[in-house]
C-alpha positions in Angstrom: -16.9 -19.8 -49.0 -15.7 -16.4 -50.4 -13.7 -13.5 -49.0 -14.3 -10.4 -51.2 -15.4 -12.7 -54.0 -12.3 -15.0 -53.8 -12.5 -18.6 -52.7 -11.1 -19.3 -49.3 -9.3 -22.7 -48.7 -11.2 -24.3 -45.7 -12.0 -27.8 -44.7 -15.6 -29.1 -44.7 -15.5 -29.6 -40.9 -14.5 -26.0 -40.4 -17.4 -24.9 -42.6 -19.8 -27.0 -40.5 -18.4 -25.4 -37.3 -18.7 -22.0 -38.8 -22.3 -22.5 -40.0 -23.4 -23.5 -36.5 -21.6 -20.5 -34.9 -23.1 -18.1 -37.5 -26.6 -19.6 -37.0 -26.2 -18.7 -33.3 -24.2 -15.4 -33.9 -23.8 -13.5 -30.7 -24.7 -16.5 -28.5 -22.5 -18.9 -26.7 -22.6 -22.3 -28.4 -21.4 -25.1 -26.1 -18.6 -27.5 -27.0 -21.0 -30.3 -26.5 -23.5 -28.9 -29.0 -20.8 -28.3 -31.6 -19.5 -31.8 -31.2 -23.0 -33.3 -31.5 -23.9 -31.3 -34.6 -20.7 -31.3 -36.5 -19.6 -34.9 -35.7 -23.1 -36.4 -35.3 -23.0 -40.1 -34.4 -19.2 -40.1 -34.0 -17.0 -40.2 -30.9 -14.2 -37.7 -31.3 -11.8 -35.9 -29.0 -12.5 -32.3 -28.1 -9.1 -31.4 -29.6 -10.7 -31.9 -33.1 -13.0 -28.9 -32.3 -10.0 -26.8 -31.2 -8.2 -27.5 -34.5 -11.2 -26.3 -36.6 -11.7 -23.2 -34.5 -8.1 -22.3 -34.8 -8.2 -22.6 -38.6 -11.2 -20.4 -38.8 -9.5 -17.7 -36.7 -6.6 -17.7 -39.1 -8.9 -17.0 -41.9 -11.4 -14.6 -40.3 -9.1 -12.9 -37.7 -8.5 -13.8 -34.0 -11.5 -11.7 -32.8 -14.0 -13.5 -35.1 -14.6 -16.4 -32.6 -14.5 -15.7 -28.9 -13.8 -18.4 -26.3 -16.1 -18.3 -23.3 -14.1 -20.3 -20.6 -16.1 -23.3 -19.3 -18.9 -22.9 -21.8 -17.9 -22.8 -25.5 -17.5 -20.3 -28.4 -19.3 -17.3 -29.7 -19.2 -15.8 -33.2 -18.5 -12.1 -32.7 -18.5 -10.6 -36.3 -21.7 -8.9 -37.6 -24.0 -11.1 -39.6 -26.6 -10.0 -42.1 -29.7 -12.1 -42.8 -31.9 -10.3 -45.4 -33.3 -11.1 -48.7 -31.9 -9.3 -51.9 -34.3 -6.4 -51.3 -33.3 -6.1 -47.6 -36.7 -6.9 -46.2 -37.4 -9.4 -43.5 -39.0 -12.6 -44.9 -42.6 -13.2 -43.9 -43.1 -15.9 -41.2 -45.3 -18.9 -41.7 -46.3 -21.7 -39.4 -44.3 -24.1 -41.6 -41.2 -22.0 -41.1 -41.8 -21.8 -37.4 -42.2 -25.6 -37.2 -39.0 -26.1 -39.2 -36.8 -23.7 -37.2 -38.4 -24.5 -33.8 -36.3 -25.8 -31.0 -39.3 -27.9 -30.0 -39.1 -31.3 -28.5 -38.6 -34.7 -30.3 -41.4 -35.8 -32.6 -42.8 -38.6 -30.4 -43.5 -39.1 -26.8 -41.2 -42.1 -26.5 -38.2 -39.8 -27.4 -38.4 -38.3 -23.9 -37.1 -40.4 -21.1 -39.6 -41.4 -18.4 -40.5 -38.8 -15.8 -40.3 -40.4 -12.4 -42.3 -39.2 -9.4 -43.8 -36.1 -11.1 -47.3 -37.3 -12.1 -49.0 -34.9 -9.6 -46.7 -32.1 -10.6 -47.5 -32.6 -14.2 -51.2 -32.6 -13.7 -51.1 -29.5 -11.5 -48.8 -27.6 -13.9 -50.9 -28.5 -16.9 -54.0 -27.0 -15.2 -52.1 -23.9 -14.3 -50.6 -23.4 -17.8 -53.9 -23.9 -19.6 -55.7 -21.4 -17.2 -53.0 -18.7 -17.1 -51.1 -16.8 -19.7 -47.7 -16.7 -17.8 -46.5 -19.5 -15.5 -43.0 -19.9 -14.1 -41.7 -23.1 -12.7 -39.3 -22.2 -9.9 -36.9 -24.4 -8.0 -33.2 -24.9 -7.2 -30.6 -26.2 -9.6 -31.0 -29.9 -10.5 -34.6 -30.2 -9.2 -35.9 -31.2 -12.6 -37.6 -28.0 -13.9 -36.5 -28.6 -17.5 -37.6 -32.2 -17.5 -41.0 -31.3 -16.2 -41.3 -28.5 -18.8 -40.3 -30.9 -21.6 -42.9 -33.5 -20.4 -45.6 -30.8 -20.2 -44.7 -29.5 -23.7 -45.2 -33.0 -25.1 -48.4 -33.4 -23.1 -49.9 -30.1 -24.3 -48.9 -30.6 -28.0 -52.5 -30.8 -29.1 -54.0 -28.4 -26.7 -52.7 -25.3 -28.5 -53.7 -24.9 -32.1 -50.2 -23.9 -33.2 -48.4 -26.2 -30.9 -45.4 -25.7 -28.6 -42.1 -23.8 -29.1 -39.3 -24.6 -26.7 -36.5 -22.1 -26.3 -33.3 -23.0 -24.4 -31.6 -20.0 -22.8 -29.1 -21.6 -20.5 -26.1 -21.1 -22.8 -26.7 -17.4 -23.4 -24.3 -15.1 -21.7 -25.5 -11.8 -23.2 -29.0 -10.6 -22.4 -29.1 -8.6 -25.6 -29.3 -11.8 -27.7 -32.4 -13.1 -26.0 -34.9 -11.6 -28.5 -32.9 -13.0 -31.5 -32.7 -16.4 -29.8 -36.5 -16.5 -29.3 -37.0 -15.3 -32.9 -34.7 -18.0 -34.3 -36.6 -20.7 -32.3 -39.8 -19.5 -33.9 -38.3 -19.4 -37.4 -38.3 -15.6 -37.6 -35.5 -14.3 -39.9 -33.9 -11.3 -38.3 -31.6 -8.9 -40.2 -31.1 -6.2 -37.6 -31.1 -7.6 -34.0 -32.7 -4.5 -32.8 -35.9 -5.5 -34.7 -36.0 -9.1 -33.4 -38.5 -8.5 -30.7 -40.9 -6.6 -32.8 -40.7 -9.2 -35.6 -41.3 -12.0 -33.1 -44.4 -10.3 -31.7 -45.7 -9.7 -35.3 -45.2 -13.4 -36.1 -47.0 -14.5 -32.9 -49.9 -12.1 -33.1 -52.2 -14.5 -34.9 -50.8 -17.6 -33.2 -52.2 -19.7 -30.4 -49.3 -21.6 -28.9 -47.3 -22.3 -25.8 -43.9 -20.6 -25.7 -41.5 -22.3 -23.3 -38.5 -20.3 -22.1 -36.2 -22.6 -20.3 -33.5 -21.6 -17.8 -34.2 -17.9 -17.4 -32.6 -17.1 -14.0 -29.5 -15.3 -15.4 -31.5 -13.3 -18.0 -34.5 -12.2 -16.0 -34.8 -8.6 -17.2 -34.3 -9.5 -20.8 -36.8 -12.4 -20.6 -39.3 -10.2 -18.8 -39.1 -7.7 -21.7 -39.8 -10.5 -24.2 -42.7 -11.8 -22.1 -44.2 -8.3 -21.7 -44.1 -7.6 -25.4 -45.6 -11.0 -26.2 -48.4 -10.5 -23.7 -49.2 -7.1 -25.2 -49.1 -8.0 -28.9 -50.0 -11.7 -28.9 -52.7 -12.3 -26.4 -53.4 -16.0 -27.5 -49.8 -17.1 -26.6 -49.2 -18.7 -23.3 -45.7 -18.5 -21.7 -44.1 -21.2 -19.5 -40.8 -20.2 -18.0 -38.4 -22.3 -15.9 -36.1 -20.4 -13.6 -34.4 -20.5 -10.2 -36.0 -17.1 -9.6 -39.4 -15.5 -10.3 -39.8 -13.2 -13.4 -41.9 -10.9 -11.2 -44.2 -10.1 -14.1 -47.6 -8.8 -13.0 -49.6 -11.7 -14.5 -47.1 -14.4 -13.4 -48.4 -17.5 -11.7 -45.7 -19.5 -9.8 -45.3 -23.2 -9.5 -42.6 -24.1 -7.0 -41.2 -27.5 -7.8 -40.0 -29.5 -4.8 -37.8 -32.5 -4.5 -39.0 -36.0 -5.4 -40.9 -37.9 -2.7 -39.0 -40.1 -0.3 -40.1 -43.5 1.0 -42.0 -43.5 4.3 -40.7 -46.9 5.3 -37.5 -48.9 4.7 -39.1 -51.6 2.6 -38.8 -52.6 -1.1 -42.5 -51.9 -1.6 -42.2 -48.4 -0.2 -39.1 -47.7 -2.3 -40.8 -48.7 -5.5 -43.6 -46.3 -4.8 -41.4 -43.3 -4.1 -40.3 -40.9 -6.9 -36.8 -40.5 -5.6 -36.0 -44.1 -5.2 -37.8 -45.0 -8.5 -35.5 -42.5 -10.4 -32.4 -43.7 -8.6 -33.2 -47.4 -9.3 -34.0 -46.7 -13.0 -30.7 -44.8 -13.5 -28.7 -47.5 -11.7 -30.3 -50.2 -13.9 -29.5 -48.2 -17.1 -25.8 -48.4 -16.3 -25.8 -51.8 -14.4 -28.4 -54.1 -15.8 -27.7 -56.7 -13.2 -28.8 -54.4 -10.3 -31.9 -55.6 -8.4 -33.5 -53.8 -5.5 -33.8 -56.2 -2.6 -34.2 -56.4 1.2 -30.4 -56.5 1.4 -29.8 -53.1 -0.4 -33.0 -51.2 0.1 -31.8 -49.5 3.3 -28.7 -48.2 1.5 -30.7 -47.0 -1.5 -33.2 -45.1 0.7 -30.5 -43.6 2.7 -28.8 -42.3 -0.4 -32.0 -40.8 -1.7 -32.7 -39.2 1.7 -29.3 -37.7 2.1 -29.4 -36.3 -1.4 -32.8 -34.6 -0.5 -34.6 -36.3 -3.4 -32.8 -33.9 -5.9 -33.1 -35.6 -9.4 -29.7 -34.3 -10.6 -27.9 -35.6 -7.5 -29.7 -38.9 -7.7 -28.7 -39.4 -11.3 -25.1 -38.5 -10.6 -25.0 -40.9 -7.6 -26.6 -43.7 -9.7 -23.8 -43.3 -12.3 -21.3 -44.2 -9.6 -22.9 -47.5 -8.5 -21.2 -49.7 -11.2 -17.8 -48.6 -9.8 -18.5 -48.3 -6.1 -21.7 -50.3 -5.4 -24.6 -49.0 -3.5 -22.9 -49.2 -0.1 -19.8 -47.6 -1.5 -21.8 -44.6 -2.8 -23.5 -44.3 0.6 -20.2 -44.4 2.5 -18.8 -41.6 0.3 -21.7 -39.2 0.4 -19.9 -36.9 2.8 -17.5 -36.3 -0.1 -20.4 -35.7 -2.4 -18.9 -32.9 -4.5 -16.0 -35.2 -5.5 -18.2 -38.3 -5.8 -21.0 -36.8 -8.0 -19.2 -35.9 -11.2 -20.5 -38.5 -13.6 -22.7 -36.3 -15.8 -23.7 -37.1 -19.3 -21.8 -35.3 -22.1 -25.1 -34.2 -23.5 -26.1 -32.5 -20.3 -25.7 -28.8 -19.8 -22.2 -28.1 -18.6 -23.4 -26.6 -15.4 -25.4 -29.7 -14.7 -22.6 -32.2 -15.4 -21.6 -32.1 -11.8 -23.4 -31.2 -8.6 -20.8 -28.6 -7.8 -21.1 -27.0 -11.3 -24.9 -26.7 -10.8 -24.5 -24.9 -7.4 -21.6 -22.8 -8.6 -23.8 -21.5 -11.5 -26.5 -20.5 -9.0 -23.9 -19.0 -6.6 -22.4 -16.9 -9.4 -25.8 -15.1 -9.9 -25.7 -13.8 -6.3 -24.4 -10.4 -5.3 -21.4 -10.4 -2.9 -23.5 -9.6 0.2 -25.9 -12.3 -0.8 -23.0 -14.8 -1.2 -21.8 -13.8 2.3 -25.2 -14.4 3.9 -25.6 -17.7 2.0 -22.3 -19.0 3.2 -23.1 -18.1 6.8 -26.5 -19.7 6.8 -25.0 -23.0 5.9 -24.0 -23.6 9.6 -27.7 -24.0 10.6 -28.7 -27.6 10.9 -32.3 -28.6 10.2 -33.5 -25.1 9.3 -33.7 -21.8 11.1 -36.0 -18.9 12.0 -35.8 -15.4 10.6 -34.7 -14.1 14.0 -31.8 -16.7 14.2 -30.7 -15.9 10.7 -30.6 -12.2 11.4 -28.6 -12.7 14.7 -26.1 -15.0 13.0 -25.5 -13.4 9.6 -25.4 -9.7 10.6 -22.1 -8.0 11.1 -20.6 -4.5 10.9 -21.1 -4.4 7.1 -24.5 -6.3 6.8 -27.0 -5.2 9.4 -30.1 -7.3 10.4 -32.4 -5.5 8.0 -30.0 -6.2 5.1 -29.9 -9.9 6.2 -33.7 -9.9 5.8 -33.4 -8.5 2.3 -30.6 -11.0 1.3 -32.5 -13.9 2.8 -35.5 -12.9 0.7 -33.3 -12.9 -2.4 -31.9 -16.4 -1.6 -35.5 -17.6 -1.2 -36.4 -16.0 -4.6 -33.4 -17.7 -6.2 -34.4 -21.1 -4.7 -31.2 -21.5 -2.7 -33.1 -21.3 0.6 -36.5 -22.9 1.0 -39.3 -21.6 3.2 -41.8 -23.7 5.2 -44.8 -21.7 6.1 -46.7 -23.0 9.1 -47.4 -21.3 12.4 -44.3 -19.2 11.8 -42.0 -19.3 8.8 -39.0 -21.6 9.0 -36.2 -21.5 6.4 -33.9 -24.4 5.4 -31.4 -25.4 2.8 -31.3 -28.7 1.0 -28.4 -30.7 2.6 -26.5 -30.6 -0.7 -26.9 -26.9 -0.9 -25.9 -26.6 2.8 -22.7 -28.6 2.2 -21.8 -26.2 -0.7 -22.4 -23.2 1.6 -20.2 -24.7 4.3 -17.5 -25.3 1.7 -17.7 -21.7 0.6 -17.5 -20.5 4.2 -14.4 -22.6 4.7 -12.9 -21.0 1.5 -13.4 -17.6 3.2 -11.5 -19.0 6.3 -14.5 -17.9 8.3 -15.9 -21.2 9.7 -14.7 -20.9 13.2 -16.1 -17.4 13.7 -19.5 -18.2 12.3 -19.7 -21.5 14.3 -19.1 -19.4 17.4 -21.8 -17.0 16.3 -24.2 -19.9 15.7 -23.5 -21.3 19.2 -24.0 -17.8 20.7 -27.3 -17.4 18.7 -28.6 -20.7 20.0 -27.6 -19.7 23.6 -29.6 -16.4 23.3 -32.7 -18.3 22.1 -32.6 -21.0 24.8 -31.7 -18.4 27.5 -34.9 -16.6 26.6 -36.8 -19.9 26.6 -35.5 -20.7 30.1 -36.5 -17.2 31.5 -40.0 -17.6 30.0 -40.3 -21.1 31.5 -39.8 -19.5 34.9 -42.4 -16.9 34.2 -45.1 -18.4 32.0 -47.6 -21.2 31.9 -47.8 -23.6 30.2 -44.3 -24.5 29.3 -45.2 -27.0 26.6 -46.2 -24.3 24.2 -43.0 -22.4 24.8 -40.9 -25.4 24.1 -42.8 -26.2 20.9 -41.6 -22.9 19.5 -38.0 -24.1 19.6 -38.8 -27.7 18.8 -37.5 -27.4 15.2 -34.2 -26.1 16.5 -33.1 -29.4 18.1 -30.5 -30.1 15.4 -29.2 -26.5 15.9 -28.9 -27.1 19.6 -27.0 -30.3 19.1 -24.7 -28.7 16.5 -24.0 -25.8 18.9 -23.2 -28.2 21.8 -20.9 -30.3 19.6 -18.9 -27.2 18.5 -18.8 -25.7 22.0 -17.7 -28.9 23.7 -15.0 -29.9 21.3 -11.4 -28.6 20.9 -11.5 -25.1 19.5 -15.0 -24.5 20.9 -16.0 -22.8 24.1 -17.1 -25.0 27.0 -18.5 -22.1 28.9 -21.1 -21.7 26.1 -21.7 -25.5 26.2 -22.3 -25.4 30.0 -24.7 -22.5 29.7 -26.5 -24.2 26.9 -27.1 -27.4 28.8 -28.5 -25.3 31.7 -30.7 -23.2 29.5 -32.1 -26.3 27.6 -32.1 -28.8 30.4 -32.9 -27.3 33.8 -36.3 -26.7 35.4 -38.1 -30.0 35.6 -36.4 -31.2 32.5 -36.7 -28.0 30.4 -36.4 -28.3 26.6 -34.7 -31.7 26.6 -37.3 -33.1 29.0 -40.3 -31.9 26.9 -38.5 -33.2 23.8 -38.3 -36.6 25.5 -34.5 -36.7 25.3 -33.4 -37.2 29.0 -30.8 -39.8 28.1 -29.2 -37.5 25.6 -29.2 -34.6 28.0 -27.6 -36.9 30.7 -24.8 -37.8 28.3 -24.1 -34.2 27.6 -24.0 -33.5 31.3 -21.5 -36.3 31.8 -19.3 -35.0 29.0 -19.3 -31.5 30.4 -18.9 -32.1 34.1 -15.1 -31.8 33.9 -15.5 -28.3 32.5 -17.1 -27.0 35.7 -14.5 -24.9 37.5 -14.1 -21.3 38.8 -14.2 -19.9 35.3 -17.9 -20.9 35.0 -20.2 -18.2 36.4 -22.0 -19.4 39.6 -25.4 -19.0 38.1 -24.5 -21.1 35.0 -22.9 -23.7 37.3 -26.0 -23.9 39.5 -28.3 -24.3 36.5 -26.0 -26.9 35.0 -26.1 -29.1 38.1 -29.9 -28.7 38.2 -30.0 -30.0 34.6 -27.8 -32.9 35.7 -30.2 -33.7 38.5 -33.3 -33.5 36.3 -31.8 -35.8 33.7 -29.5 -37.9 35.7 -32.1 -40.5 36.5 -31.7 -41.7 32.9 -28.3 -42.7 34.1 -27.1 -43.2 37.7 -29.7 -42.2 40.3 -26.9 -41.7 42.9 -25.1 -39.3 40.6 -28.4 -37.5 40.1 -28.7 -37.1 43.8 -25.2 -35.6 44.1 -25.9 -33.1 41.3 -29.1 -32.0 43.0 -27.2 -31.4 46.2 -24.7 -29.2 44.4 -27.4 -27.2 42.8 -29.1 -26.6 46.2 -25.9 -25.3 47.6 -25.2 -22.9 44.7 -28.7 -21.6 44.5 -28.7 -21.0 48.3 -25.5 -19.0 48.0 -27.1 -17.0 45.2 -30.3 -16.4 47.3 -32.4 -17.9 44.5 -35.5 -19.4 46.1 -36.9 -20.7 42.8 -33.6 -22.4 42.0 -33.5 -24.0 45.5 -37.1 -25.1 45.2 -36.6 -26.8 41.8 -33.4 -28.5 43.0 -35.2 -30.0 46.0 -37.9 -31.3 43.7 -35.2 -32.9 41.5 -33.7 -34.3 44.6 -37.0 -35.8 45.7 -37.4 -37.5 42.4 -33.9 -39.0 42.5 -34.5 -40.3 46.0 -37.8 -42.1 45.2 -36.1 -43.8 42.2 -33.4 -44.9 44.6 -36.0 -46.3 47.0 -34.9 -43.8 49.8 -38.5 -42.8 50.7 -37.8 -41.1 54.0 -35.2 -38.8 52.5 -37.6 -38.2 49.5 -40.3 -37.1 52.0 -37.8 -34.7 53.7 -36.8 -33.2 50.3 -40.4 -32.7 49.4 -41.0 -30.9 52.7 -38.1 -28.6 51.9 -39.7 -27.7 48.6 -43.1 -27.1 50.2 -41.7 -24.5 52.6 -40.3 -22.6 49.7 -43.3 -22.7 47.4 -44.7 -19.2 46.9 -48.3 -18.4 45.9 -47.1 -15.6 43.7 -45.3 -18.0 41.4 -46.8 -19.2 38.1 -49.2 -22.1 38.2 -46.6 -24.3 36.5 -44.0 -23.7 39.2 -46.5 -24.3 42.0 -47.8 -27.3 40.2 -44.4 -29.0 40.0 -44.7 -29.5 43.8 -48.1 -31.3 43.5 -46.7 -33.4 40.6 -43.7 -34.5 42.8 -45.8 -35.0 45.9 -48.1 -37.3 44.1 -45.2 -39.5 43.0 -43.6 -39.5 46.4 -46.8 -40.4 48.3 -47.7 -43.0 45.7 -44.3 -44.7 46.3 -44.8 -44.4 50.1 -48.2 -46.1 49.8 -50.1 -43.1 51.0 -52.6 -43.3 48.1 -55.2 -40.8 49.5 -52.5 -38.1 49.7 -51.3 -39.0 46.3 -54.7 -38.7 44.8 -55.3 -35.4 46.5 -52.1 -33.9 45.0 -52.9 -35.4 41.6 -56.3 -33.7 41.6 -54.7 -30.4 42.6 -52.1 -30.7 39.9 -54.7 -31.7 37.3 -56.8 -28.7 38.2 -53.9 -26.3 37.7 -53.0 -27.9 34.3 -56.6 -27.6 33.1 -56.9 -24.0 34.3 -53.7 -23.0 32.4 -54.1 -25.1 29.3 -51.1 -27.2 30.2 -52.1 -30.2 28.0 -49.0 -32.3 28.4 -49.1 -31.8 32.2 -52.7 -32.8 32.3 -51.8 -36.0 30.3 -49.1 -36.9 32.7 -51.3 -36.2 35.7 -54.0 -38.5 34.4 -51.4 -41.2 33.7 -50.3 -41.1 37.3 -53.9 -41.1 38.4 -54.5 -44.3 36.4 -51.7 -46.0 38.3 -53.1 -44.9 41.6 -56.6 -46.3 40.7 -55.0 -49.6 39.8 -53.1 -49.6 43.1 -56.4 -48.9 44.9 -57.9 -52.0 43.2 -60.2 -49.9 41.0 -59.1 -51.7 37.8 -62.4 -51.1 36.0 -62.3 -47.4 36.7 -58.6 -47.3 35.7 -59.5 -49.0 32.4 -62.3 -46.5 31.6 -60.0 -43.6 32.3 -57.3 -45.2 30.1 -59.7 -45.6 27.2 -60.9 -42.0 27.4 -57.3 -40.7 27.7 -56.2 -42.9 24.8 -59.0 -41.6 22.6 -58.0 -38.0 23.3 -54.4 -38.9 22.5 -55.3 -40.7 19.2 -57.4 -37.7 18.1 -54.5 -35.2 18.5 -51.2 -37.0 19.5 -49.1 -33.9 18.9 -50.9 -32.0 21.7 -50.1 -34.8 24.2 -46.6 -35.8 23.1 -43.8 -34.4 25.3 -42.1 -34.8 28.6 -42.8 -38.4 29.8 -45.7 -39.1 27.4 -44.1 -42.5 26.7 -44.6 -43.5 30.4 -48.2 -42.2 30.3 -48.8 -44.5 27.3 -47.3 -47.3 29.4 -49.7 -46.6 32.2 -52.6 -46.6 29.8 -51.5 -50.0 28.4 -51.1 -51.4 31.8 -54.6 -50.4 32.8 -55.9 -52.1 29.6 -53.9 -55.2 30.4 -55.2 -55.6 33.9 -58.8 -55.3 32.5 -58.0 -58.1 30.0 -58.0 -56.0 26.8 -54.7 -57.6 25.8 -54.6 -56.8 22.0 -55.2 -53.1 22.5 -52.7 -53.1 25.4 -50.0 -54.6 23.2 -50.5 -51.9 20.5 -50.2 -49.1 23.1 -47.1 -50.8 24.8 -45.5 -50.8 21.3 -46.0 -47.1 20.9 -44.9 -46.4 24.5 -41.7 -48.3 23.9 -40.7 -46.0 21.0 -41.0 -42.8 23.0 -39.5 -44.3 26.2 -36.4 -45.6 24.4 -36.0 -42.2 22.9 -36.3 -40.5 26.3 -34.4 -42.9 28.5 -32.2 -44.8 26.1 -33.7 -48.1 27.2 -37.0 -50.0 26.8 -36.8 -51.4 30.3 -39.3 -48.9 31.7 -42.0 -50.3 29.5 -40.8 -53.9 29.2 -41.2 -54.4 32.9 -45.0 -54.1 32.6 -45.0 -55.7 29.2 -43.4 -58.9 30.6 -46.6 -59.6 32.5 -48.6 -59.2 29.3 -46.4 -61.8 27.6 -46.9 -64.2 30.5 -50.7 -63.7 30.3 -50.6 -64.5 26.6 -48.8 -67.8 27.4 -45.3 -66.8 26.3 -43.7 -67.8 29.6 -40.1 -68.1 28.5 -40.0 -64.7 26.9 -41.7 -63.2 29.9 -38.9 -64.7 32.1 -36.2 -63.4 29.9 -37.7 -59.9 29.7 -38.2 -59.7 33.5 -34.5 -60.6 34.0 -33.4 -58.0 31.5 -35.5 -55.3 33.2 -34.1 -56.2 36.6 -30.5 -55.9 35.3 -31.2 -52.5 33.8 -32.7 -51.2 37.1 -29.8 -52.5 39.0 -27.3 -50.9 36.7 -29.1 -47.6 37.2 -29.2 -48.0 41.0 -32.9 -47.5 40.6 -36.0 -49.4 41.7 -39.2 -49.8 39.6 -42.3 -47.8 40.6 -44.6 -49.3 43.2 -47.2 -50.7 40.7 -44.4 -52.2 38.6 -43.0 -53.9 41.7 -46.4 -55.4 42.5 -46.7 -56.7 38.9 -43.2 -58.1 39.1 -44.1 -60.1 42.3 -47.2 -61.5 40.6 -45.2 -62.3 37.5 -42.5 -64.2 39.4 -45.1 -66.2 41.2 -46.7 -67.1 37.9 -43.3 -68.1 36.4 -42.4 -70.2 39.4 -45.6 -72.2 38.8 -45.0 -72.6 35.1 -41.3 -73.5 35.0 -38.8 -75.4 37.2 -36.2 -73.5 39.2 -33.5 -74.8 36.9 -35.4 -73.7 33.8 -36.0 -70.3 35.3 -32.4 -69.9 36.2 -31.4 -70.5 32.6 -34.0 -68.1 31.3 -33.0 -65.4 33.7 -29.4 -65.8 32.7 -30.3 -65.4 29.0 -32.4 -62.4 29.8 -29.7 -60.6 31.8 -27.4 -60.9 28.8 -29.8 -59.3 26.3 -29.0 -55.9 24.8 -31.8 -53.4 24.7 -32.3 -53.9 21.0 -32.5 -57.7 21.5 -34.9 -57.3 24.4 -37.2 -55.0 22.4 -37.1 -57.3 19.4 -37.8 -60.3 21.5 -40.9 -58.6 23.1 -42.4 -57.7 19.7 -41.6 -60.7 17.5 -44.7 -62.1 15.7 -46.5 -64.3 18.2 -46.5 -67.4 15.9 -42.7 -67.6 16.1 -42.0 -66.1 19.5 -41.4 -69.3 21.4 -39.4 -70.9 18.5 -37.0 -68.0 17.9 -34.0 -69.8 19.1 -33.6 -68.2 22.5 -34.9 -71.4 24.2 -32.1 -73.6 22.8 -29.1 -71.3 23.2 -28.0 -68.2 25.1 -28.0 -64.7 23.7 
């Protein structure tokens, strides 16, 4: 090493550091790369690197080597690379191969690529068929790993092979051309000629040029790609980026998260890309780890909560030796402190989950950052309208929000799901980061209020349309994806620091009017719990209209709790709506009252409430509003044993539903009609109707799922049971149980009928236990079973009395009354071979 021809005293390590920096002059060289190249195969402290850099600065001047905080070092002095005559050296394929930053020489050098077989095939076809392809996806999703695997896969497809150029460590867009040239073995004297020399070198080549991690250098990369396309037509370019290059010929491959298991089983976990990667990474650091029935639930939960993001999964797996699988799962709410166990060889920004997101966040403009932070309060995704209402303010208007949202989608920080209408969402890890940034702005409380107000606007509009439009099911479906947002808004509004007036208004908007949104989503029990929580908030500060609608919602959903409380709520709603001279409100409240009364077994009062509703019904109202009377009349007359009248109203209701396309209403009407036919003794006709209705449901379940579809499935199963089609009935009962438990919080409304099926199958003890459990639940709710269920129960108890002694039945009934709902449902659907030997017969539960 000479300075003006004189030897300079310098250590060999310092020379090695200097050579690496000069080789990458103008670029940022990471500390990890310097450590790996200068001290190859050795484990040394980072301080050794600091010592050598300091010695070089003493020799070359303090400005010779710049420190880039958080990344590494950059050689800042001019460097000349010319032959003695000052000409650029000619490029050869051999030189390109020697200097290339291509992948390792054998396929086994690359770690296994989990869960990406389909992506690899699709991307291969796209790259072979198109000159420019960009793999786009959020940080940590595995774009580089996929590009590496594809590069190895395509090694023999292109005559001149593959050249892989890593751009992540570059901070200066001006050095992109020289970096690409160096990867191709092109010797550049003047950096201004780098791009021209590169194109000249590639002109006669047929190869794949991979440009990895382009998002922070898009304009510079696009200039390189444009020049290569113009001057080297046989070169294909594959770029990886969080954002599109926006080149005219660009084809985009959006890389999603790894697939998650469909079931919580070991077999399902082993077939899922996310769990497969997690298990492999855990095993690499803890060889004794074995996936089992005992830990598969925790493993799958971790993968789901980390959205199947490969980087997050690898970081979580690295914590398992210290914390165990359960420990990692328990600490996921602190994910940014937990997931910091990155490899020293990984890019610095990928060494922790936070670093990966901070890198992406740093590429946003300030307005984009503000919108990103605010959108984090949405739970489970959001619509464009909701985003604009929430994120706009005096500085950023709704149209600017639209532009910034588009930029966030382009940069892979927000994902878009295109179906009937576009929905947007963040990965949960990204959302957690956005909420953290929002908190750092001290803006969480304000934006949470905006979120609740936005949800209230959307559900207020839904309620108004429900009163004006038929059918309601289609309207409710539009806000179906916003269930988590509704819950989040209710949680904030009902807790300390929230606004209970908003919570009361939200329950009314989402719960009133024959069940409203909560009813059609089959969440009556959840709505009832919210009503109970918010009842103490009803005082003079609540507008009368909001209070009336709140009590109507309590009446509509209270039958999932106490029937008597539901009756009281309906009476309050009637009084408030009368004071407001709101005939539709009074009408709906009387219908809710009638339903509560028939469940309480107070038939005379139910008939009186029904008559009150009839006198209010107006022919100018929508078919849906008018039809709610026929719906309730059918139920009341059925319970009263006036089956001809019940059938008459069911036919009227069914006609209205069919005329207006109210599919869910039609489904419910036919379910009630099946019950009436059984009550008439027309079991064969009921079974035929049930089979036809079940076939329609099986063909398109989403069209018929909503409101009380779980109870309709129960009615179908009961018709199949009484016609001796036991196996099919059991399958339908099982499905009915799922939806009814979701809606009412209990399986009792299905298990009452199902107990008879168990008895007919010969499982007498289980039938006795189930019947006792059901009786206890109905008693707790101050509710009586429907007429057909009472008839079935009488037949069941007669059968049980013949099969067991009074003493045995007393014991079985006692065991049944002490079952939890989970235990009762498990008992009902245990495998038949072990049902009578499950232990219940020898001890209490």
